Biopython code that builds the backbone (N, CA, C, O; Angstrom):
import numpy as np
from Bio.PDB.StructureBuilder import StructureBuilder

atoms = [
    (1, "MET", "N", (0.720, -1.206, 0.030)),
    (1, "MET", "CA", (-0.016, -0.128, 0.105)),
    (1, "MET", "C", (0.857, 1.223, -0.014)),
    (1, "MET", "O", (1.875, 1.258, 0.677)),
    (2, "SER", "N", (0.574, 2.287, -0.785)),
    (2, "SER", "CA", (1.483, 3.498, -0.847)),
    (2, "SER", "C", (0.449, 4.796, -0.245)),
    (2, "SER", "O", (-0.781, 4.846, -0.220)),
    (3, "ASN", "N", (1.285, 5.614, 0.134)),
    (3, "ASN", "CA", (0.777, 6.960, 0.465)),
    (3, "ASN", "C", (0.426, 7.730, -0.801)),
    (3, "ASN", "O", (0.330, 7.156, -1.885)),
    (4, "SER", "N", (0.236, 9.038, -0.647)),
    (4, "SER", "CA", (-0.142, 9.942, -1.653)),
    (4, "SER", "C", (1.154, 10.161, -2.396)),
    (4, "SER", "O", (1.154, 10.503, -3.578)),
    (5, "ASN", "N", (2.245, 9.966, -1.709)),
    (5, "ASN", "CA", (3.467, 10.468, -2.469)),
    (5, "ASN", "C", (3.988, 8.999, -3.213)),
    (5, "ASN", "O", (4.976, 8.952, -3.946)),
    (6, "GLY", "N", (3.387, 8.174, -2.979)),
    (6, "GLY", "CA", (3.745, 6.794, -3.832)),
    (6, "GLY", "C", (4.913, 6.078, -3.030)),
    (6, "GLY", "O", (5.690, 5.335, -3.630)),
    (7, "ILE", "N", (5.001, 6.256, -1.985)),
    (7, "ILE", "CA", (5.924, 5.535, -0.996)),
    (7, "ILE", "C", (5.079, 4.639, -0.119)),
    (7, "ILE", "O", (4.091, 4.935, 0.553)),
    (8, "ASP", "N", (5.763, 3.337, -0.295)),
    (8, "ASP", "CA", (5.243, 2.135, 0.465)),
    (8, "ASP", "C", (5.171, 2.400, 1.975)),
    (8, "ASP", "O", (6.179, 2.812, 2.549)),
    (9, "THR", "N", (4.039, 2.187, 2.643)),
    (9, "THR", "CA", (4.112, 2.280, 4.150)),
    (9, "THR", "C", (4.960, 1.582, 5.020)),
    (9, "THR", "O", (5.342, 1.908, 6.144)),
    (10, "LEU", "N", (5.241, 0.443, 4.270)),
    (10, "LEU", "CA", (6.086, -0.852, 4.914)),
    (10, "LEU", "C", (7.297, -0.136, 4.862)),
    (10, "LEU", "O", (7.984, -0.465, 5.829)),
    (11, "ARG", "N", (7.998, 0.909, 3.978)),
    (11, "ARG", "CA", (9.257, 1.219, 3.751)),
    (11, "ARG", "C", (9.249, 2.532, 4.992)),
    (11, "ARG", "O", (10.178, 2.872, 5.725)),
    (12, "LEU", "N", (8.085, 2.999, 4.917)),
    (12, "LEU", "CA", (8.140, 4.276, 6.121)),
    (12, "LEU", "C", (8.333, 3.744, 7.343)),
    (12, "LEU", "O", (9.139, 4.334, 8.062)),
    (13, "ARG", "N", (7.720, 2.637, 7.826)),
    (13, "ARG", "CA", (7.701, 2.099, 8.875)),
    (13, "ARG", "C", (9.155, 1.441, 9.124)),
    (13, "ARG", "O", (9.586, 1.382, 10.276)),
    (14, "GLN", "N", (9.806, 1.014, 8.187)),
    (14, "GLN", "CA", (11.193, 0.639, 8.210)),
    (14, "GLN", "C", (12.254, 1.698, 8.268)),
    (14, "GLN", "O", (13.383, 1.352, 8.614)),
    (15, "LEU", "N", (12.011, 2.968, 7.962)),
    (15, "LEU", "CA", (12.754, 4.040, 7.910)),
    (15, "LEU", "C", (12.821, 4.349, 9.384)),
    (15, "LEU", "O", (13.853, 4.372, 10.053)),
    (16, "ARG", "N", (11.430, 4.615, 9.866)),
    (16, "ARG", "CA", (11.389, 5.078, 11.341)),
    (16, "ARG", "C", (12.020, 4.109, 12.293)),
    (16, "ARG", "O", (12.644, 4.594, 13.236)),
    (17, "ALA", "N", (11.953, 2.924, 12.188)),
    (17, "ALA", "CA", (12.442, 2.017, 13.122)),
    (17, "ALA", "C", (13.868, 2.011, 12.971)),
    (17, "ALA", "O", (14.547, 1.826, 13.981)),
    (18, "ILE", "N", (14.446, 2.194, 11.815)),
    (18, "ILE", "CA", (15.997, 2.521, 11.755)),
    (18, "ILE", "C", (16.322, 3.955, 12.198)),
    (18, "ILE", "O", (17.487, 4.119, 12.558)),
    (19, "ALA", "N", (15.618, 4.883, 12.233)),
    (19, "ALA", "CA", (15.918, 6.346, 13.018)),
    (19, "ALA", "C", (15.923, 6.293, 14.654)),
    (19, "ALA", "O", (16.668, 6.894, 15.427)),
    (20, "GLU", "N", (14.976, 5.486, 14.904)),
    (20, "GLU", "CA", (14.607, 5.377, 16.085)),
    (20, "GLU", "C", (15.727, 4.633, 16.685)),
    (20, "GLU", "O", (16.315, 5.052, 17.682)),
    (21, "ASN", "N", (16.034, 3.503, 16.071)),
    (21, "ASN", "CA", (17.139, 2.555, 16.573)),
    (21, "ASN", "C", (18.482, 3.227, 16.784)),
    (21, "ASN", "O", (19.257, 2.918, 17.689)),
    (22, "LEU", "N", (18.721, 4.286, 15.768)),
    (22, "LEU", "CA", (20.086, 4.849, 15.711)),
    (22, "LEU", "C", (20.096, 5.916, 16.733)),
    (22, "LEU", "O", (21.126, 6.203, 17.342)),
    (23, "CYS", "N", (18.774, 6.609, 16.964)),
    (23, "CYS", "CA", (18.528, 7.774, 17.939)),
    (23, "CYS", "C", (18.860, 6.907, 19.166)),
    (23, "CYS", "O", (19.865, 7.299, 19.760)),
    (24, "LEU", "N", (18.280, 5.862, 19.669)),
    (24, "LEU", "CA", (18.510, 4.961, 20.710)),
    (24, "LEU", "C", (20.029, 4.632, 21.181)),
    (24, "LEU", "O", (20.552, 4.706, 22.292)),
    (25, "LEU", "N", (20.481, 4.283, 20.057)),
    (25, "LEU", "CA", (22.002, 3.976, 20.334)),
    (25, "LEU", "C", (22.878, 5.212, 20.438)),
    (25, "LEU", "O", (23.949, 5.167, 21.044)),
    (26, "ALA", "N", (22.364, 6.475, 19.767)),
    (26, "ALA", "CA", (23.115, 7.563, 20.162)),
    (26, "ALA", "C", (22.912, 7.811, 21.676)),
    (26, "ALA", "O", (23.919, 8.087, 22.328)),
    (27, "ASN", "N", (21.787, 7.747, 22.266)),
    (27, "ASN", "CA", (21.503, 8.167, 23.525)),
    (27, "ASN", "C", (22.410, 7.285, 24.451)),
    (27, "ASN", "O", (22.955, 7.860, 25.393)),
    (28, "TRP", "N", (22.636, 5.874, 24.264)),
    (28, "TRP", "CA", (23.528, 5.162, 24.976)),
    (28, "TRP", "C", (24.697, 5.834, 24.960)),
    (28, "TRP", "O", (25.096, 6.341, 26.008)),
    (29, "HIS", "N", (25.468, 5.955, 23.725)),
    (29, "HIS", "CA", (26.873, 6.482, 23.848)),
    (29, "HIS", "C", (26.805, 7.904, 24.370)),
    (29, "HIS", "O", (27.808, 8.244, 24.998)),
    (30, "ARG", "N", (25.899, 8.760, 24.256)),
    (30, "ARG", "CA", (25.729, 9.943, 25.107)),
    (30, "ARG", "C", (25.743, 9.596, 26.641)),
    (30, "ARG", "O", (26.523, 10.203, 27.376)),
    (31, "GLU", "N", (24.988, 8.735, 27.089)),
    (31, "GLU", "CA", (25.064, 8.534, 28.517)),
    (31, "GLU", "C", (26.415, 8.040, 28.893)),
    (31, "GLU", "O", (26.851, 8.206, 30.032)),
    (32, "HIS", "N", (27.082, 7.441, 27.964)),
    (32, "HIS", "CA", (28.425, 6.639, 28.196)),
    (32, "HIS", "C", (29.636, 7.574, 27.923)),
    (32, "HIS", "O", (30.782, 7.124, 27.953)),
    (33, "HIS", "N", (29.337, 9.050, 27.621)),
    (33, "HIS", "CA", (30.349, 10.032, 27.494)),
    (33, "HIS", "C", (30.810, 9.712, 26.172)),
    (33, "HIS", "O", (31.915, 10.247, 26.086)),
    (34, "SER", "N", (30.574, 9.182, 25.207)),
    (34, "SER", "CA", (30.807, 9.004, 23.863)),
    (34, "SER", "C", (30.257, 10.025, 22.981)),
    (34, "SER", "O", (29.551, 9.696, 22.027)),
    (35, "TYR", "N", (30.509, 11.134, 23.215)),
    (35, "TYR", "CA", (29.655, 12.309, 22.537)),
    (35, "TYR", "C", (30.027, 12.252, 20.987)),
    (35, "TYR", "O", (29.111, 12.464, 20.192)),
    (36, "VAL", "N", (31.272, 11.988, 20.512)),
    (36, "VAL", "CA", (31.377, 12.191, 19.227)),
    (36, "VAL", "C", (30.790, 11.325, 18.246)),
    (36, "VAL", "O", (30.454, 11.601, 17.094)),
    (37, "VAL", "N", (30.688, 9.859, 19.081)),
    (37, "VAL", "CA", (29.848, 8.772, 18.267)),
    (37, "VAL", "C", (28.452, 9.197, 18.373)),
    (37, "VAL", "O", (27.707, 9.254, 17.394)),
    (38, "ALA", "N", (28.081, 9.513, 19.634)),
    (38, "ALA", "CA", (26.556, 9.966, 19.692)),
    (38, "ALA", "C", (25.895, 11.096, 18.718)),
    (38, "ALA", "O", (24.755, 11.197, 18.265)),
    (39, "ASP", "N", (27.154, 11.969, 18.564)),
    (39, "ASP", "CA", (26.613, 13.071, 17.501)),
    (39, "ASP", "C", (26.594, 12.436, 15.842)),
    (39, "ASP", "O", (25.689, 12.676, 15.044)),
    (40, "ALA", "N", (27.652, 11.692, 15.587)),
    (40, "ALA", "CA", (27.554, 10.878, 14.392)),
    (40, "ALA", "C", (26.071, 10.178, 14.218)),
    (40, "ALA", "O", (25.341, 10.280, 13.232)),
    (41, "LEU", "N", (25.875, 9.620, 15.137)),
    (41, "LEU", "CA", (24.932, 8.597, 15.187)),
    (41, "LEU", "C", (23.367, 9.535, 14.923)),
    (41, "LEU", "O", (22.501, 9.110, 14.158)),
    (42, "TYR", "N", (23.226, 10.801, 15.675)),
    (42, "TYR", "CA", (22.267, 11.494, 15.742)),
    (42, "TYR", "C", (22.156, 12.077, 14.214)),
    (42, "TYR", "O", (21.045, 12.224, 13.704)),
    (43, "ILE", "N", (23.191, 12.356, 13.606)),
    (43, "ILE", "CA", (23.401, 12.894, 12.201)),
    (43, "ILE", "C", (22.699, 12.207, 11.254)),
    (43, "ILE", "O", (21.880, 12.692, 10.473)),
    (44, "ARG", "N", (23.146, 10.698, 11.367)),
    (44, "ARG", "CA", (22.537, 9.497, 10.413)),
    (44, "ARG", "C", (21.048, 9.750, 10.886)),
    (44, "ARG", "O", (20.286, 10.231, 10.048)),
    (45, "SER", "N", (20.620, 9.504, 12.002)),
    (45, "SER", "CA", (19.230, 9.226, 12.633)),
    (45, "SER", "C", (18.419, 10.555, 11.730)),
    (45, "SER", "O", (17.595, 10.325, 10.844)),
    (46, "LEU", "N", (18.793, 11.801, 12.108)),
    (46, "LEU", "CA", (18.054, 12.642, 11.489)),
    (46, "LEU", "C", (17.906, 12.814, 9.846)),
    (46, "LEU", "O", (17.039, 13.488, 9.292)),
    (47, "SER", "N", (19.022, 11.998, 9.150)),
    (47, "SER", "CA", (18.887, 12.182, 7.720)),
    (47, "SER", "C", (17.829, 11.249, 7.374)),
    (47, "SER", "O", (17.113, 11.493, 6.402)),
    (48, "ILE", "N", (17.639, 10.053, 8.177)),
    (48, "ILE", "CA", (16.749, 9.184, 7.817)),
    (48, "ILE", "C", (15.394, 9.899, 8.335)),
    (48, "ILE", "O", (14.572, 9.937, 7.419)),
    (49, "ALA", "N", (15.013, 10.364, 9.300)),
    (49, "ALA", "CA", (13.813, 11.034, 9.822)),
    (49, "ALA", "C", (13.344, 12.073, 8.740)),
    (49, "ALA", "O", (12.169, 12.274, 8.430)),
    (50, "GLU", "N", (14.602, 12.790, 8.140)),
    (50, "GLU", "CA", (14.090, 13.864, 6.994)),
    (50, "GLU", "C", (13.520, 13.045, 5.721)),
    (50, "GLU", "O", (12.653, 13.519, 4.987)),
    (51, "GLN", "N", (14.173, 11.589, 5.509)),
    (51, "GLN", "CA", (13.236, 10.963, 4.375)),
    (51, "GLN", "C", (11.960, 10.762, 4.762)),
    (51, "GLN", "O", (11.134, 10.910, 3.861)),
    (52, "ILE", "N", (11.482, 10.424, 5.991)),
    (52, "ILE", "CA", (10.093, 10.091, 6.207)),
    (52, "ILE", "C", (9.406, 11.374, 6.063)),
    (52, "ILE", "O", (8.381, 11.422, 5.383)),
    (53, "ASN", "N", (9.911, 12.513, 6.688)),
    (53, "ASN", "CA", (9.176, 13.756, 6.765)),
    (53, "ASN", "C", (9.107, 14.342, 5.182)),
    (53, "ASN", "O", (8.273, 15.202, 4.902)),
    (54, "SER", "N", (9.897, 13.898, 4.323)),
    (54, "SER", "CA", (9.524, 14.356, 3.139)),
    (54, "SER", "C", (8.411, 13.548, 2.444)),
    (54, "SER", "O", (7.892, 14.034, 1.439)),
    (55, "ALA", "N", (7.979, 12.267, 2.939)),
    (55, "ALA", "CA", (6.944, 11.641, 2.326)),
    (55, "ALA", "C", (5.866, 11.977, 3.158)),
    (55, "ALA", "O", (4.805, 12.096, 2.545)),
    (56, "GLU", "N", (5.805, 12.199, 4.570)),
    (56, "GLU", "CA", (4.533, 12.428, 5.243)),
    (56, "GLU", "C", (5.030, 13.175, 6.758)),
    (56, "GLU", "O", (6.008, 12.903, 7.453)),
    (57, "ASN", "N", (4.190, 13.986, 6.920)),
    (57, "ASN", "CA", (4.366, 14.928, 8.433)),
    (57, "ASN", "C", (4.794, 14.107, 9.588)),
    (57, "ASN", "O", (5.281, 14.636, 10.588)),
    (58, "ASP", "N", (4.599, 12.640, 9.461)),
    (58, "ASP", "CA", (4.991, 12.039, 10.856)),
    (58, "ASP", "C", (6.282, 12.225, 11.241)),
    (58, "ASP", "O", (6.572, 12.156, 12.435)),
    (59, "GLY", "N", (7.202, 12.479, 10.305)),
    (59, "GLY", "CA", (8.604, 12.415, 10.692)),
    (59, "GLY", "C", (9.112, 13.839, 11.282)),
    (59, "GLY", "O", (10.251, 14.066, 11.691)),
    (60, "ASN", "N", (7.956, 14.807, 11.235)),
    (60, "ASN", "CA", (8.397, 16.096, 11.927)),
    (60, "ASN", "C", (8.562, 15.978, 13.689)),
    (60, "ASN", "O", (9.443, 16.593, 14.291)),
    (61, "ASN", "N", (7.826, 15.321, 14.188)),
    (61, "ASN", "CA", (7.995, 14.771, 15.502)),
    (61, "ASN", "C", (9.306, 14.166, 15.865)),
    (61, "ASN", "O", (9.993, 14.647, 16.766)),
    (62, "LEU", "N", (9.672, 13.098, 15.165)),
    (62, "LEU", "CA", (10.842, 12.378, 15.336)),
    (62, "LEU", "C", (11.928, 13.142, 14.879)),
    (62, "LEU", "O", (13.043, 12.973, 15.372)),
    (63, "GLY", "N", (11.706, 14.043, 13.906)),
    (63, "GLY", "CA", (13.266, 14.920, 13.636)),
    (63, "GLY", "C", (13.347, 15.857, 14.714)),
    (63, "GLY", "O", (14.433, 16.071, 15.251)),
    (64, "ALA", "N", (12.294, 16.441, 15.083)),
    (64, "ALA", "CA", (12.439, 17.459, 16.392)),
    (64, "ALA", "C", (13.000, 16.794, 17.620)),
    (64, "ALA", "O", (13.893, 17.308, 18.294)),
    (65, "ARG", "N", (12.472, 15.694, 17.872)),
    (65, "ARG", "CA", (13.024, 14.894, 18.779)),
    (65, "ARG", "C", (14.585, 14.647, 18.737)),
    (65, "ARG", "O", (15.230, 14.944, 19.743)),
    (66, "ILE", "N", (15.209, 14.140, 17.671)),
    (66, "ILE", "CA", (16.460, 13.917, 17.611)),
    (66, "ILE", "C", (17.083, 15.184, 17.338)),
    (66, "ILE", "O", (18.294, 15.200, 17.558)),
    (67, "ARG", "N", (16.571, 16.248, 16.917)),
    (67, "ARG", "CA", (17.451, 17.405, 17.031)),
    (67, "ARG", "C", (17.648, 17.907, 18.423)),
    (67, "ARG", "O", (18.669, 18.543, 18.688)),
    (68, "THR", "N", (16.856, 17.696, 19.217)),
    (68, "THR", "CA", (17.028, 18.215, 20.874)),
    (68, "THR", "C", (17.880, 17.167, 21.372)),
    (68, "THR", "O", (18.737, 17.516, 22.184)),
    (69, "GLU", "N", (17.826, 16.142, 21.100)),
    (69, "GLU", "CA", (18.737, 15.184, 21.855)),
    (69, "GLU", "C", (20.188, 15.401, 21.410)),
    (69, "GLU", "O", (21.166, 15.267, 22.146)),
    (70, "GLN", "N", (20.214, 15.769, 20.050)),
    (70, "GLN", "CA", (21.463, 15.865, 19.412)),
    (70, "GLN", "C", (22.200, 17.237, 19.986)),
    (70, "GLN", "O", (23.419, 17.320, 20.133)),
    (71, "GLN", "N", (21.314, 18.239, 20.269)),
    (71, "GLN", "CA", (21.732, 19.379, 21.005)),
    (71, "GLN", "C", (22.161, 19.059, 22.278)),
    (71, "GLN", "O", (23.140, 19.678, 22.695)),
    (72, "VAL", "N", (21.588, 18.135, 23.067)),
    (72, "VAL", "CA", (22.152, 18.000, 24.461)),
    (72, "VAL", "C", (23.374, 17.328, 24.191)),
    (72, "VAL", "O", (24.312, 17.871, 24.773)),
    (73, "ALA", "N", (23.695, 16.336, 23.513)),
    (73, "ALA", "CA", (25.005, 15.943, 23.311)),
    (73, "ALA", "C", (25.925, 16.595, 22.769)),
    (73, "ALA", "O", (27.069, 16.212, 23.015)),
    (74, "HIS", "N", (25.752, 17.712, 21.917)),
    (74, "HIS", "CA", (26.450, 18.708, 21.495)),
    (74, "HIS", "C", (26.933, 19.665, 22.413)),
    (74, "HIS", "O", (28.051, 20.140, 22.211)),
    (75, "ASP", "N", (26.183, 20.071, 23.518)),
    (75, "ASP", "CA", (26.317, 20.667, 24.738)),
    (75, "ASP", "C", (26.992, 20.037, 25.509)),
    (75, "ASP", "O", (27.818, 20.681, 26.155)),
    (76, "LEU", "N", (26.903, 18.680, 25.712)),
    (76, "LEU", "CA", (27.810, 17.832, 26.935)),
    (76, "LEU", "C", (29.192, 17.756, 26.061)),
    (76, "LEU", "O", (30.218, 17.912, 26.722)),
    (77, "LEU", "N", (29.307, 17.588, 24.990)),
    (77, "LEU", "CA", (30.632, 17.531, 24.185)),
    (77, "LEU", "C", (31.514, 18.711, 24.328)),
    (77, "LEU", "O", (32.702, 18.578, 24.622)),
    (78, "HIS", "N", (30.899, 19.987, 24.103)),
    (78, "HIS", "CA", (31.360, 21.229, 24.313)),
    (78, "HIS", "C", (31.825, 21.259, 25.743)),
    (78, "HIS", "O", (33.016, 21.417, 26.013)),
    (79, "ALA", "N", (30.726, 21.081, 26.830)),
    (79, "ALA", "CA", (31.539, 21.375, 28.086)),
    (79, "ALA", "C", (32.468, 20.154, 28.470)),
    (79, "ALA", "O", (33.256, 20.392, 29.386)),
    (80, "ALA", "N", (32.500, 19.034, 27.984)),
    (80, "ALA", "CA", (33.643, 18.237, 28.069)),
    (80, "ALA", "C", (34.983, 18.783, 27.562)),
    (80, "ALA", "O", (36.077, 18.511, 28.057)),
    (81, "LYS", "N", (34.766, 19.567, 26.540)),
    (81, "LYS", "CA", (35.942, 20.303, 25.775)),
    (81, "LYS", "C", (36.700, 21.473, 26.683)),
    (81, "LYS", "O", (37.909, 21.702, 26.722)),
    (82, "VAL", "N", (35.802, 22.035, 27.286)),
    (82, "VAL", "CA", (36.054, 23.183, 28.172)),
    (82, "VAL", "C", (36.796, 22.442, 29.630)),
    (82, "VAL", "O", (37.705, 22.979, 30.264)),
    (83, "ASP", "N", (36.395, 21.583, 29.848)),
    (83, "ASP", "CA", (36.782, 20.808, 30.833)),
    (83, "ASP", "C", (38.301, 20.315, 30.697)),
    (83, "ASP", "O", (39.053, 20.184, 31.663)),
    (84, "GLY", "N", (38.635, 20.070, 29.416)),
    (84, "GLY", "CA", (39.666, 19.281, 29.012)),
    (84, "GLY", "C", (39.694, 17.870, 28.989)),
    (84, "GLY", "O", (40.747, 17.234, 29.020)),
    (85, "ARG", "N", (38.378, 17.272, 28.926)),
    (85, "ARG", "CA", (38.231, 15.779, 28.900)),
    (85, "ARG", "C", (37.522, 15.315, 27.855)),
    (85, "ARG", "O", (36.439, 14.801, 28.134)),
    (86, "GLN", "N", (37.914, 15.370, 26.486)),
    (86, "GLN", "CA", (37.116, 14.938, 25.382)),
    (86, "GLN", "C", (37.359, 13.403, 25.329)),
    (86, "GLN", "O", (38.457, 12.851, 25.414)),
    (87, "ASP", "N", (35.927, 12.702, 25.146)),
    (87, "ASP", "CA", (35.832, 11.271, 25.072)),
    (87, "ASP", "C", (36.007, 11.138, 23.488)),
    (87, "ASP", "O", (35.990, 10.028, 22.955)),
]
sb = StructureBuilder()
sb.init_structure("model")
sb.init_model(0)
sb.init_chain("A")
sb.init_seg("    ")
for serial, (resi, resn, name, xyz) in enumerate(atoms, 1):
    if name == "N":
        sb.init_residue(resn, " ", resi, " ")
    sb.init_atom(name, np.array(xyz, "f"), 0.0, 1.0, " ", f" {name:<3s}", serial, name[0])
structure = sb.get_structure()
């Protein structure tokens, strides 16, 4: 079954699952102070969420959440650099 943009709904669910899983993995790395790895995973997760967003508005919430979590990781990385302990 396809949506109005001709994209298969199964494919959209797969993309959402991939983006969610990458975001969860990024959160884990952030919690374990691997901010550079977390940031890279957030970037990839966000690029996948944007593919969903281009197909339907459902990706908006996911993209906004990823951006918020990415900003937290970025702030923590910056704080770590200021303190002189980059991981």
